[in-house]
N, C-alpha and C positions, 0 to 999 in steps of 0.2 A: 735161359728161359726166364720169362717175366713172372714175378711172384704176384699172386692175387692180393687184393686189399685185405681179405680176411686173414691170410697167413701172416702178412706183415703186422696186422693189429694183434694177433695172438702172440707173435714173437716179442713185440713191444711190451705187451702186458706181462708175459712171463719174465722178461728182463727186469721190469719194474718191481714185480712182487718178489722174485728170487733175490734181488739186491737187498731188499728189506730183511728177508729171512736169513741170508748169509751174514748180514751185519751182526745179528744177535747170535747166530750159530757159531761163528768164528770167535766171538768174544767169550762165549761160554766154555769153549774148548781150548782157549789160549793159543789160537792159530794166528798166522800172519793176516794182516788186513788185506781184504780182497775186494776187487771191483769187477762187476760184470761188464764186459766190453761188447759182447754180441751174443745173440741167441739165434741159432739157425735150426729150422725144422724141415723135415722132409715134406713133400706135397700132401701126404696123407696124415700128417701131424701125428705120427706114431712115435717118432724119436725127436728129441731136442738136444742139440749140441750147445752147451753153454760155455763160452770162452770167458775165462777169468784172468785178470791181471792181478798178480800178487806181489806185494812189497816184501823185500827180504832177500836173504841169500838163496842160492839154488837149492840148498838142503831144505830150507824153510818152505820154499815154493813147492817142492816135491812132496813134503810132508803134508802141506795144506791140501794139495790136489788129491793125494791118497785118502786123506780124511774125508774130503767132500764126496769122493766116489764111494767110499765105504758107507757113508751115511746117506746115499742118494735115495734110498727108499723112504727114510724119514723126511728128507727134504721134499720129495715128491708129494708125500702126504700133506705136509704143511702148505705146499704150493696149491694143492687141490682144494684146501679149505678156503683159500683166498680168491680163487678164480672159478667162475662158473663156465665150464666147458664140458661138452659131451664126453670126450675121452681125454684124459690127462696123458700127455706123451711121456715115454720113458726119458729120463734126463741123464746126460753124460757130461762130465766136466772135463775141460781141456785147458791147459795153460796157454794163455795168449802171450806170445813172445814178441809182439810187434813193437812194444816200447823198447826192448833191448836192441832190436834191429835198427830202429830209428836212431838210437843213441850211437850205435856203431857207424852208421852212415854219416851222422853229423860229425863224429870225431875224425873220420877219414876226410871229409870235406874240409874241416878246419885245418888238418895237417897239410892238405893240398894248397889251401889259400896261404898258409904260413910259408910254405916252401916257395910259392910263386912270388910272394911279397919280398922274400929274401933274395931271390934271383933278380928281381927288377931293381934292387938297390945297388 
C-alpha cells in the first residue's frame, strides 16, 4: 500500500527529532551509541515503530533496547515538545539487525570468491 505524503513527512520528522533526543539520552545513561535507521507508523499514526542500530556487543544492544523501551514515556514526552502534531503516536523501539545481516552476506560472498579464485588457479 502506498503511503501518503503526510505520513512520510511525519515519519521523517520523528526520525530526525528522536535521533537528537536519543543522542543525549544514551550519553546520560552510559548506554551504547545508537542510530535511528527507520520510523514506521500505522496509517492512523497511533503507533510508531522506531528501528535503532546499536554499536556494541549483543548484551550491550539488548541492554540499550530495554532501557529505551523502559524510558519510552519520557522519550515520547520529549518528542512531543519538539514536534507540533495533533496526536503523538505511542513509540516502540526495535533493534535493527540489517547491518549484521549485510556483514554475514558479505563474508559469505567473500568466502565464495576466495574459493572460486583458488579453484581457477
